[in-house]
C-alpha positions in Angstrom: 76.9 143.9 10.2 79.5 141.5 11.6 79.0 139.6 14.8 82.0 141.7 16.4 80.5 144.9 15.8 77.0 143.7 17.2 78.4 142.4 20.4 81.1 145.8 20.8 78.6 148.2 20.3 75.7 146.3 22.1 72.8 146.4 19.0 72.1 142.6 19.9 70.7 143.6 23.4 68.9 146.4 22.1 67.4 144.7 19.4 65.8 142.4 22.1 64.4 145.1 24.4 60.5 144.5 23.1 60.8 141.1 21.9 61.6 139.4 25.5 58.0 138.9 27.0 58.3 136.0 29.6 60.2 135.1 32.6 61.6 132.3 30.7 63.0 134.5 28.2 64.6 136.7 30.5 66.0 133.6 32.2 67.9 132.5 28.6 68.5 136.2 27.9 70.5 136.5 31.1 72.3 132.8 30.6 73.0 133.9 26.9 74.7 137.3 28.2 76.4 135.9 30.9 78.0 133.3 28.0 78.9 136.2 25.7 80.6 138.2 28.0 84.0 136.1 27.9 83.8 135.8 24.2 86.8 137.5 22.4 86.3 137.9 18.7 89.0 138.7 16.3 87.8 142.0 14.1 89.5 140.9 10.8 88.1 137.0 10.8 85.3 136.1 9.0 82.2 134.8 11.1 81.5 130.9 10.4 79.1 128.4 11.7 80.4 125.1 12.3 78.0 122.1 12.8 79.3 120.1 16.1 77.7 116.6 15.2 80.1 116.3 11.8 83.6 115.7 11.8 84.4 118.3 9.0 81.8 120.8 10.4 79.4 120.5 7.6 75.7 120.4 8.2 73.4 117.8 6.4 69.9 117.1 6.6 71.1 113.4 7.2 73.1 114.3 10.3 70.4 116.3 11.8 67.9 113.6 11.2 70.4 111.0 13.2 71.6 113.3 15.7 67.7 113.6 17.0 67.8 110.0 18.1 71.1 110.0 19.7 70.9 108.5 22.9 67.0 107.5 22.7 67.8 103.8 21.7 70.9 101.3 22.5 72.7 100.1 19.8 71.8 96.5 18.9 75.0 94.4 19.5 75.2 92.2 16.2 77.9 90.0 17.4 75.8 88.5 19.7 74.0 86.9 16.9 77.3 85.0 16.3 78.1 84.3 19.8 74.6 82.6 20.4 74.6 79.0 21.5 72.6 77.6 18.5 73.0 76.2 15.2 74.4 78.5 12.4 71.1 78.2 10.1 69.3 79.8 12.9 72.2 82.7 13.3 72.0 82.9 9.7 68.3 83.6 9.6 68.4 85.7 12.9 71.1 88.0 10.9 69.0 88.1 7.8 65.9 88.8 9.5 67.8 91.4 11.7 68.6 93.1 8.2 65.1 93.0 6.8 65.8 90.6 3.9 63.9 87.7 4.4 61.8 87.8 1.0 58.6 88.4 2.9 55.5 90.3 1.3 56.7 93.6 2.0 60.3 93.2 0.6 58.7 91.4 -2.6 56.7 94.1 -2.7 59.3 96.7 -3.0 61.1 94.8 -5.4 57.4 94.7 -7.7 57.5 91.0 -7.7 54.2 89.1 -7.1 53.0 88.6 -3.5 50.1 88.3 -1.4 48.6 91.3 0.2 47.9 89.8 3.5 49.3 86.9 5.1 47.6 83.6 3.8 47.8 81.8 7.2 46.2 84.3 9.6 44.9 86.9 7.0 46.8 90.0 8.6 47.8 92.6 6.5 51.2 92.7 4.5 53.5 89.8 6.0 56.7 91.2 7.3 59.6 89.6 9.1 58.5 90.8 12.5 55.0 89.5 11.7 56.4 86.3 10.9 58.9 85.9 13.8 57.0 87.8 16.6 53.1 88.8 15.5 52.0 85.4 13.7 49.5 83.4 15.8 51.6 80.3 15.6 55.0 82.3 16.5 53.4 83.6 19.6 52.6 80.5 20.9 56.0 79.3 20.3 57.3 82.4 22.2 55.1 81.6 25.1 56.3 78.5 25.4 59.8 79.3 25.0 59.6 82.0 27.6 57.5 80.3 30.4 
């Protein structure tokens, strides 16, 4: 049955009669009912669903996944790397690190290349770019000196 017919004959309200069991559900129902009062549907137009998070209106799993993180983190401003007052080799290293392209053990494992399963310098599990740059004991000591 079309949405137009359900709205006009009130069946949608009758079908909810026994399913609303809490105060919160009553509040949600009243809010929905108030919003639907102003809806004017055209009887000869096919019902459609539009996914508002995509320009074309089509739903995709990827868009649903991405929208759940909207506003939860700030976007990193990549251009700040290139504006930094440092040598180009430092900027390039930061760019490569940011894009996870440094040939650390985790990236070599993805390529099925020979690698160590742990950091040979500190014996921590699988070496990553973050480990080398921030978590490695020597890197921590350097950052402590820089930030103090």
